[in-house]
C-alpha positions in Angstrom: -8.7 -97.3 -44.1 -7.9 -98.1 -47.8 -9.0 -94.3 -48.8 -8.0 -92.9 -45.3 -4.5 -94.0 -46.0 -4.7 -92.8 -49.6 -5.9 -88.7 -48.4 -4.0 -88.8 -45.6 -0.2 -90.9 -45.9 0.8 -91.5 -42.2 1.7 -94.4 -40.9 0.7 -93.5 -37.0 -2.5 -92.1 -37.9 -3.5 -94.8 -39.9 -2.7 -97.5 -37.0 -4.4 -95.5 -34.7 -7.6 -95.6 -36.7 -7.3 -99.2 -37.8 -6.8 -99.4 -33.5 -9.8 -97.6 -32.8 -12.3 -99.2 -35.7 -10.9 -102.7 -35.7 -13.3 -105.8 -33.2 -15.6 -103.2 -31.8 -18.2 -105.7 -30.0 -21.5 -104.5 -29.0 -24.7 -105.5 -26.8 -28.1 -104.9 -26.7 -30.0 -104.6 -23.5 -34.5 -104.7 -23.3 -35.0 -104.1 -20.3 -33.2 -105.9 -18.2 -32.2 -108.7 -20.2 -28.9 -108.1 -22.9 -27.8 -110.1 -25.9 -24.7 -111.6 -26.0 -21.7 -109.9 -27.2 -21.0 -109.5 -30.7 -18.5 -108.0 -32.8 -19.2 -104.9 -35.3 -17.7 -106.5 -38.6 -18.4 -103.1 -40.6 -20.1 -99.1 -39.8 -18.9 -96.6 -38.0 -19.5 -96.7 -34.3 -22.3 -94.4 -33.0 -22.3 -91.2 -31.4 -18.7 -90.7 -32.4 -17.6 -87.5 -33.0 -14.4 -88.9 -35.8 -17.6 -91.4 -37.5 -19.2 -88.1 -39.2 -15.6 -87.3 -41.0 -14.8 -90.9 -41.7 -17.8 -90.6 -43.2 -17.4 -88.3 -45.3 -14.1 -89.2 -46.6 -15.3 -92.5 -47.3 -17.9 -90.9 -49.7 -14.9 -88.0 -51.5 -14.8 -90.2 -54.7 -18.5 -90.0 -55.3 -18.4 -90.5 -59.0 -19.9 -87.4 -61.2 -22.8 -87.8 -62.8 -24.8 -85.9 -65.2 -26.7 -83.9 -62.7 -25.8 -82.1 -60.1 -25.3 -84.1 -56.4 -26.0 -82.4 -53.2 -24.9 -84.5 -49.9 -25.4 -84.2 -46.5 -24.1 -87.0 -44.5 -25.8 -90.2 -46.1 -28.9 -87.9 -47.5 -28.1 -87.9 -51.3 -30.1 -85.9 -53.6 -29.6 -86.0 -57.4 -31.3 -82.5 -59.5 -31.7 -82.7 -63.2 -33.2 -80.1 -65.5 -35.1 -80.2 -68.9 -37.5 -79.3 -70.6 -39.3 -82.4 -70.7 -40.4 -85.1 -67.4 -39.4 -88.1 -69.9 -35.8 -86.5 -70.5 -35.2 -85.7 -66.8 -36.0 -89.6 -66.1 -34.0 -90.8 -68.3 -31.1 -88.7 -66.3 -32.4 -89.8 -63.1 -32.0 -93.7 -63.8 -28.7 -93.1 -65.6 -27.4 -91.2 -62.8 -28.7 -93.8 -60.1 -27.1 -96.7 -62.0 -23.6 -95.1 -62.0 -24.3 -94.1 -58.1 -26.1 -98.1 -57.8 -22.4 -99.4 -59.0 -20.4 -97.9 -57.2 -22.3 -98.0 -53.9 -22.2 -101.6 -55.0 -18.4 -101.8 -55.0 -18.2 -99.9 -51.7 -20.1 -102.3 -49.5 -22.8 -99.5 -49.4 -26.6 -101.0 -49.2 -29.1 -98.2 -50.3 -32.8 -98.4 -50.1 -34.9 -97.7 -52.9 -38.2 -98.1 -51.0 -37.2 -94.8 -48.8 -35.8 -93.2 -52.2 -38.3 -90.6 -54.0 -38.3 -88.0 -56.7 -40.1 -85.3 -57.8 -40.5 -83.0 -61.0 -40.8 -79.3 -59.4 -42.2 -77.1 -62.9 -45.0 -74.5 -63.1 -47.2 -76.3 -65.3 -50.2 -76.9 -64.2 -51.1 -79.1 -67.3 -48.8 -82.3 -66.2 -49.6 -81.3 -62.4 -50.2 -84.8 -61.6 -47.6 -86.2 -63.9 -44.9 -89.0 -62.3 -41.4 -89.4 -63.1 -40.6 -93.4 -63.8 -37.4 -93.7 -62.4 -35.4 -97.2 -61.7 -33.0 -97.7 -59.2 -31.5 -100.6 -58.2 -34.1 -103.2 -60.0 -37.1 -100.9 -57.8 -39.7 -98.5 -59.2 -38.6 -95.4 -57.4 -41.8 -93.8 -55.2 -43.2 -90.7 -57.0 -43.5 -87.9 -54.0 -45.8 -84.6 -54.8 -43.6 -83.2 -51.5 -41.2 -85.0 -50.6 -39.5 -84.1 -47.5 -35.7 -83.5 -47.1 -33.9 -82.4 -44.6 -36.7 -81.3 -42.8 -38.1 -79.1 -45.2 -41.3 -80.1 -47.4 -41.2 -79.2 -51.0 -43.9 -79.2 -53.1 -44.3 -78.6 -57.3 -44.0 -75.6 -57.3 -42.0 -74.6 -54.4 -44.8 -72.3 -52.7 -43.5 -73.9 -49.3 -47.0 -74.3 -47.9 -47.1 -77.5 -46.9 -44.4 -77.2 -44.8 -45.4 -73.7 -43.8 -48.1 -74.6 -42.5 -47.0 -78.0 -40.6 -44.4 -75.8 -38.5 -47.1 -73.4 -37.8 -49.0 -76.4 -35.9 -45.5 -77.2 -34.2 -45.0 -73.9 -33.3 -49.0 -73.9 -31.2 -48.0 -76.6 -29.1 -44.3 -75.0 -28.6 -46.4 -72.0 -27.7 -48.6 -73.8 -25.5 -45.7 -74.5 -23.4 -45.0 -71.1 -23.2 -48.1 -70.3 -21.9 -48.1 -72.7 -19.3 -44.5 -70.9 -18.2 -46.4 -67.8 -18.0 -49.1 -67.9 -15.2 -51.2 -64.9 -13.7 -49.5 -64.2 -10.9 -47.1 -66.9 -10.5 -45.2 -67.2 -13.8 -41.5 -66.1 -15.0 -40.5 -63.0 -15.7 -40.4 -61.5 -18.9 -36.6 -62.4 -19.5 -37.0 -65.7 -18.5 -39.7 -66.6 -21.4 -38.0 -64.7 -23.8 -34.9 -67.1 -23.7 -37.4 -69.9 -23.3 -39.3 -68.7 -26.2 -36.3 -68.1 -28.3 -35.0 -71.9 -27.8 -38.6 -73.3 -27.8 -40.5 -71.4 -30.5 -38.0 -69.1 -32.7 -35.9 -72.2 -33.3 -38.4 -73.9 -34.7 -39.8 -71.2 -36.6 -37.0 -70.0 -38.6 -35.6 -73.9 -39.6 -34.6 -73.2 -43.3 -36.1 -69.7 -43.2 -33.4 -68.6 -45.8 -34.8 -70.8 -48.1 -38.9 -70.0 -47.9 -38.1 -66.4 -47.2 -39.9 -65.5 -49.4 -43.4 -67.2 -49.8 -46.8 -65.8 -49.7 -47.8 -67.7 -46.7 -45.3 -66.5 -44.0 -48.2 -64.5 -42.1 -49.1 -67.7 -40.4 -46.0 -68.2 -38.7 -46.2 -64.4 -38.0 -49.9 -65.0 -36.5 -48.0 -67.3 -34.2 -44.7 -65.8 -33.6 -46.6 -62.3 -32.7 -48.7 -64.6 -30.1 -45.8 -65.7 -28.4 -44.5 -62.0 -28.1 -48.3 -61.3 -26.3 -47.5 -64.4 -24.0 -43.9 -62.7 -22.8 -45.2 -59.6 -22.6 -47.9 -60.2 -21.1 -50.3 -58.2 -23.4 -53.5 -58.1 -24.5 -54.6 -59.1 -28.2 -55.5 -55.6 -29.4 -52.1 -54.3 -28.6 -50.4 -53.0 -31.4 -47.7 -55.8 -33.6 -45.8 -52.7 -33.8 -45.0 -52.6 -30.0 -44.9 -56.7 -29.4 -40.8 -56.6 -30.9 -40.3 -53.5 -28.6 -41.2 -55.2 -25.3 -39.3 -58.7 -25.8 -36.8 -57.0 -26.9 -37.1 -59.6 -29.9 -36.5 -58.5 -33.9 -40.0 -58.7 -36.3 -40.1 -61.7 -37.8 -39.5 -60.2 -41.4 -36.5 -59.0 -40.1 -34.9 -62.0 -38.9 -35.6 -63.8 -41.5 -33.5 -61.1 -43.8 -30.8 -61.2 -41.7 -30.8 -64.8 -42.1 -30.8 -65.2 -45.4 -28.1 -62.0 -45.8 -25.9 -63.7 -42.9 -25.8 -67.1 -45.1 -25.0 -65.7 -48.9 -21.6 -63.5 -47.0 -20.5 -66.6 -45.3 -20.5 -68.5 -49.0 -18.6 -65.5 -50.6 -16.3 -65.7 -48.2 -15.2 -69.2 -48.1 -15.9 -69.4 -52.1 -15.5 -73.0 -51.9 -18.6 -74.2 -50.9 -21.7 -75.6 -53.4 -23.7 -72.7 -52.6 -21.2 -70.3 -53.4 -21.1 -72.1 -57.4 -24.5 -71.9 -57.0 -24.7 -68.1 -56.5 -22.8 -67.1 -59.0 -24.5 -69.0 -61.7 -27.9 -68.1 -60.7 -30.4 -69.1 -64.0 -31.9 -66.4 -65.5 -35.6 -65.1 -63.8 -38.2 -66.1 -66.0 -41.3 -64.7 -64.2 -41.4 -61.7 -62.7 -43.7 -62.6 -60.3 -41.1 -64.6 -58.8 -38.8 -64.1 -55.7 -35.8 -66.6 -55.6 -34.2 -66.1 -52.1 -30.8 -65.7 -54.1 -32.2 -62.1 -55.7 -33.6 -60.7 -52.7 -29.9 -61.2 -51.2 -28.5 -59.2 -54.2 -31.0 -56.5 -53.1 -29.9 -56.7 -49.4 -26.2 -56.7 -50.2 -26.5 -53.5 -52.6 -28.6 -51.8 -49.9 -26.2 -52.5 -46.7 -29.4 -54.0 -45.0 -28.7 -54.4 -41.3 -31.8 -55.7 -39.6 -31.3 -53.2 -36.8 -30.8 -50.2 -38.4 -33.9 -50.9 -40.5 -35.5 -51.8 -36.9 -35.1 -48.8 -35.2 -35.7 -46.8 -38.7 -39.5 -48.1 -38.8 -40.1 -47.9 -35.2 -39.0 -43.7 -35.4 -42.2 -43.8 -38.2 -44.5 -45.9 -36.6 -47.5 -43.8 -35.3 -48.5 -45.7 -32.0 -49.4 -44.6 -28.7 -46.4 -43.9 -26.8 -44.1 -44.6 -29.0 -41.0 -41.8 -27.2 -41.2 -44.4 -24.4 -38.9 -46.3 -25.9 -36.2 -44.9 -27.8 -33.1 -47.1 -28.5 -34.4 -50.4 -29.7 -30.7 -51.8 -28.4 -31.6 -52.3 -25.0 -34.4 -54.2 -23.5 -37.2 -52.2 -22.2 -37.2 -50.9 -18.2 -39.2 -54.2 -15.7 -38.4 -57.5 -17.6 -36.8 -58.2 -14.2 -40.0 -57.9 -12.5 -42.5 -60.2 -11.2 -45.0 -61.5 -14.1 -47.9 -59.4 -12.9 -46.1 -56.5 -12.0 -44.2 -56.9 -16.3 -47.9 -57.3 -17.5 -49.5 -54.1 -15.7 -46.3 -51.8 -17.0 -46.6 -53.3 -20.3 -50.5 -52.3 -20.6 -49.7 -49.4 -19.3 -46.8 -48.5 -21.7 -48.6 -49.6 -24.6 -52.6 -47.8 -23.5 -54.1 -51.3 -23.8 -55.3 -53.4 -21.1 -58.8 -54.4 -19.6 -59.7 -50.8 -18.4 -63.1 -48.6 -18.6 -62.1 -47.5 -21.7 -61.1 -49.9 -23.4 -63.4 -51.9 -22.9 -66.1 -49.6 -23.7 -63.7 -50.3 -27.2 -64.8 -53.6 -27.3 -68.6 -53.4 -26.7 -68.0 -55.2 -22.9 -69.0 -52.3 -20.6 -72.0 -51.7 -22.5 -73.3 -55.8 -22.3 -71.9 -55.3 -18.2 -74.4 -52.8 -17.8 -77.2 -54.3 -19.4 -76.0 -58.1 -17.2 -76.5 -56.0 -13.9 -79.5 -53.9 -15.1 -81.2 -57.0 -15.7 -79.8 -58.5 -12.5 -81.3 -55.2 -10.6 -84.7 -56.0 -12.0 -85.4 -59.4 -11.5 -83.8 -58.8 -7.7 -86.7 -55.8 -7.5 -89.6 -57.8 -8.7 
């Protein structure tokens, strides 16, 4: 209430907020049994729309530290850059001591056992060296693969661990889409497309602005191609260029580029966010092999990148069978509302890839069937 009155000196609002937060009672139920009524002496009401704003207001005067402070709700990260690991440890110890005093003053209880520390560098000789950091008298655990806001980081920022975890999640989500796509009774193409965007793509593209330049993104693209094959009802031999066209979903690479450009453009418009300050003060690129996302964003902005436009250009230059059947990629192909079996057959005719005689000869299946048939015939004659 003290900080709220300092930020918004309005007596009516302060009184209203005080009535909302004072003498709140709660009760806990386990099955049919309930506990006694108790009064909440502190904290904010859970699931309240106003609670996140009030919490941000409560921490708006967090003290400045030597390192940069990144905060999302109650998740706080301190980042400091130094040439020696021991100097970085000393700085983090000082910053944590400063924050510890602030938390104690305002009755906030951080959990040192859930706090992690990690060093990001490319020196393989120090790959297994741990930082010695203490927080409130407790040794902070050193993690080589910490997780922050749902993204798993690693020492060299290759995001290999995060992409592998995401790939496993996608595999289980794709199985759900597979259950909806029966041969004769399955959902139509439009329903499967919507379900795939919600279940699969939302998971696959989380934090893509950060790891879009990783060399391990092909693992995610493989899973997304499998999902698009299920939606379109095509076989594995279908060229991957056909899959985004049939499902009316832009290719994963272009979607990640659009997300990166959209994020940086939004930061440029506001010009007050921490992201904008970081983008205008980007460090010099030490290694040519490294491709940080901010350099890619600058290249996309200078080239006036448009995902749909580049998608159309790539499609026109692609040499696939029956490419002339689809000219406008902004519209979905005809037949998405048809039944599942008709939609699958139609797409296999479009692409020229299906379980037909010529394709089975390419897969060396027709010869094998002939051999089996001849063998059975001979046995029958004998």
